[in-house]
C-alpha positions as a LaTeX table, in Angstrom:
\begin{tabular}{lrrr}
\hline
Residue & $x$ (\AA) & $y$ (\AA) & $z$ (\AA) \\
\hline
Unk1 & $-38.95$ & 10.74 & 8.29 \\
Unk2 & $-36.69$ & 13.11 & 10.48 \\
Unk3 & $-37.81$ & 15.40 & 12.85 \\
Unk4 & $-35.67$ & 18.86 & 12.05 \\
Unk5 & $-35.57$ & 21.22 & 14.64 \\
Unk6 & $-34.87$ & 24.98 & 14.27 \\
Unk7 & $-33.69$ & 27.54 & 17.06 \\
Unk8 & $-32.95$ & 31.05 & 16.79 \\
Unk9 & $-31.95$ & 33.93 & 18.62 \\
Unk10 & $-31.70$ & 37.53 & 17.78 \\
Unk11 & $-28.15$ & 38.67 & 19.11 \\
Unk12 & $-25.25$ & 36.94 & 20.37 \\
Unk13 & $-25.61$ & 37.93 & 23.85 \\
Unk14 & $-28.93$ & 35.91 & 23.99 \\
Unk15 & $-29.34$ & 32.53 & 24.78 \\
Unk16 & $-30.85$ & 29.44 & 22.84 \\
Unk17 & $-30.65$ & 27.21 & 25.77 \\
Unk18 & $-34.88$ & 27.38 & 26.23 \\
Unk19 & $-35.26$ & 26.54 & 22.49 \\
Unk20 & $-32.83$ & 23.65 & 22.42 \\
Unk21 & $-34.24$ & 22.18 & 25.78 \\
Unk22 & $-37.48$ & 22.01 & 23.94 \\
Unk23 & $-36.34$ & 20.62 & 20.30 \\
Unk24 & $-33.77$ & 17.86 & 22.09 \\
Unk25 & $-36.26$ & 15.27 & 20.57 \\
Unk26 & $-35.25$ & 15.93 & 17.11 \\
Unk27 & $-33.00$ & 14.25 & 15.19 \\
Unk28 & $-31.09$ & 17.15 & 13.79 \\
Unk29 & $-31.14$ & 20.89 & 15.12 \\
Unk30 & $-30.41$ & 23.86 & 13.28 \\
Unk31 & $-29.37$ & 27.03 & 15.30 \\
Unk32 & $-28.60$ & 30.30 & 14.59 \\
Unk33 & $-28.28$ & 33.87 & 16.15 \\
Unk34 & $-29.41$ & 36.33 & 13.90 \\
Unk35 & $-32.38$ & 38.51 & 13.36 \\
Unk36 & $-35.77$ & 37.57 & 12.15 \\
Unk37 & $-36.01$ & 40.13 & 9.94 \\
Unk38 & $-33.12$ & 38.91 & 7.76 \\
Unk39 & $-34.87$ & 36.54 & 5.39 \\
Unk40 & $-31.46$ & 35.20 & 4.20 \\
Unk41 & $-29.92$ & 33.20 & 7.10 \\
Unk42 & $-27.63$ & 30.38 & 6.26 \\
Unk43 & $-29.00$ & 27.79 & 8.83 \\
Unk44 & $-32.44$ & 28.57 & 7.98 \\
Unk45 & $-31.45$ & 27.99 & 4.44 \\
Unk46 & $-29.63$ & 25.01 & 5.22 \\
Unk47 & $-32.24$ & 23.56 & 7.35 \\
Unk48 & $-35.10$ & 23.67 & 4.39 \\
Unk49 & $-32.32$ & 23.00 & 1.74 \\
Unk50 & $-32.26$ & 19.31 & 3.79 \\
Unk51 & $-35.89$ & 18.63 & 4.34 \\
Unk52 & $-37.13$ & 15.90 & 2.64 \\
Unk53 & $-40.67$ & 14.68 & 1.78 \\
Unk54 & $-41.87$ & 12.93 & 4.94 \\
Unk55 & $-39.84$ & 15.37 & 7.51 \\
Unk56 & $-41.33$ & 17.32 & 10.12 \\
Unk57 & $-39.98$ & 20.66 & 11.00 \\
Unk58 & $-39.99$ & 21.55 & 14.33 \\
Unk59 & $-39.71$ & 25.17 & 15.94 \\
Unk60 & $-40.20$ & 26.52 & 19.31 \\
Unk61 & $-42.31$ & 29.66 & 17.95 \\
Unk62 & $-43.46$ & 31.15 & 14.52 \\
Unk63 & $-41.56$ & 34.31 & 15.40 \\
Unk64 & $-38.41$ & 31.88 & 15.51 \\
Unk65 & $-38.59$ & 31.08 & 11.35 \\
Unk66 & $-39.74$ & 34.26 & 10.12 \\
Unk67 & $-41.01$ & 37.85 & 11.45 \\
Unk68 & $-42.55$ & 38.84 & 8.42 \\
Unk69 & $-46.02$ & 37.38 & 6.93 \\
Unk70 & $-44.49$ & 37.44 & 3.33 \\
Unk71 & $-41.51$ & 35.23 & 4.57 \\
Unk72 & $-43.31$ & 33.05 & 6.66 \\
Unk73 & $-45.93$ & 32.10 & 3.70 \\
Unk74 & $-43.14$ & 31.81 & 1.40 \\
Unk75 & $-41.39$ & 29.06 & 3.87 \\
Unk76 & $-44.91$ & 27.35 & 4.08 \\
Unk77 & $-45.24$ & 26.79 & 0.42 \\
Unk78 & $-41.23$ & 25.47 & $-0.12$ \\
Unk79 & $-42.22$ & 22.94 & 2.83 \\
Unk80 & $-45.69$ & 22.37 & 1.27 \\
Unk81 & $-44.08$ & 21.69 & $-2.10$ \\
Unk82 & $-41.55$ & 19.37 & $-0.40$ \\
Unk83 & $-44.00$ & 17.17 & 1.64 \\
Unk84 & $-42.88$ & 18.41 & 4.91 \\
Unk85 & $-44.90$ & 19.05 & 7.89 \\
Unk86 & $-44.33$ & 22.12 & 10.29 \\
Unk87 & $-44.76$ & 21.70 & 13.92 \\
Unk88 & $-44.71$ & 25.21 & 15.93 \\
Unk89 & $-44.25$ & 23.46 & 19.88 \\
Unk90 & $-45.54$ & 26.92 & 21.88 \\
Unk91 & $-48.43$ & 27.66 & 19.70 \\
Unk92 & $-49.63$ & 24.08 & 19.57 \\
Unk93 & $-49.53$ & 24.30 & 15.40 \\
Unk94 & $-49.20$ & 21.13 & 13.44 \\
Unk95 & $-49.72$ & 21.55 & 9.72 \\
Unk96 & $-50.06$ & 17.69 & 9.36 \\
Unk97 & $-53.35$ & 17.92 & 10.78 \\
Unk98 & $-56.66$ & 19.54 & 9.80 \\
Unk99 & $-56.75$ & 21.55 & 12.91 \\
Unk100 & $-53.16$ & 22.48 & 12.74 \\
Unk101 & $-53.63$ & 23.95 & 9.12 \\
Unk102 & $-56.69$ & 26.16 & 10.34 \\
Unk103 & $-54.53$ & 27.66 & 13.22 \\
Unk104 & $-51.72$ & 28.48 & 11.01 \\
Unk105 & $-53.96$ & 29.91 & 8.27 \\
Unk106 & $-55.75$ & 32.00 & 11.13 \\
Unk107 & $-52.62$ & 33.16 & 12.75 \\
Unk108 & $-51.07$ & 33.99 & 9.23 \\
Unk109 & $-54.07$ & 36.41 & 8.10 \\
Unk110 & $-54.19$ & 37.84 & 11.69 \\
Unk111 & $-50.48$ & 38.54 & 11.37 \\
Unk112 & $-51.57$ & 40.28 & 7.53 \\
Unk113 & $-54.29$ & 41.81 & 8.75 \\
Unk114 & $-52.30$ & 43.74 & 11.80 \\
Unk115 & $-49.52$ & 44.86 & 9.33 \\
Unk116 & $-52.23$ & 46.30 & 7.07 \\
Unk117 & $-53.63$ & 48.52 & 10.19 \\
Unk118 & $-50.19$ & 49.46 & 11.23 \\
Unk119 & $-49.19$ & 50.62 & 7.30 \\
Unk120 & $-52.64$ & 52.31 & 7.50 \\
Unk121 & $-51.64$ & 54.17 & 10.54 \\
Unk122 & $-48.51$ & 55.32 & 9.26 \\
Unk123 & $-49.68$ & 56.26 & 6.30 \\
Unk124 & $-52.44$ & 58.45 & 7.95 \\
Unk125 & $-49.21$ & 60.10 & 10.30 \\
Unk126 & $-47.50$ & 60.95 & 7.15 \\
Unk127 & $-50.63$ & 62.78 & 5.78 \\
Unk128 & $-50.93$ & 64.76 & 9.23 \\
Unk129 & $-47.54$ & 65.85 & 8.83 \\
Unk130 & $-47.54$ & 67.38 & 5.59 \\
\hline
\end{tabular}
């Protein structure tokens, strides 16, 4: 069992230092400076491909690994198929526990609900413009 960390910041000017300090217990840390809106990130792909059954993927916050609910659920599906647990340090989520699975599901559902509400508001605004 390996503990694999993933750290990301959006821009070149931002620092990974705080995340790296929190992930210093990990066996390996993948890091990159790219927008979370980009699904195809080289280091994230390498990270996910390196994971094996029994490993634990550790991130500091959910938004470090993904900015969209769809992409986040795709990653979670990959982890489940591989038999890998996800730990989110700052949000105290561990999908290896029943409580962690519940929290993750709830946060995912809330994020999806927020996206749906935002989409509805945008559609309403477009309807009023015509």
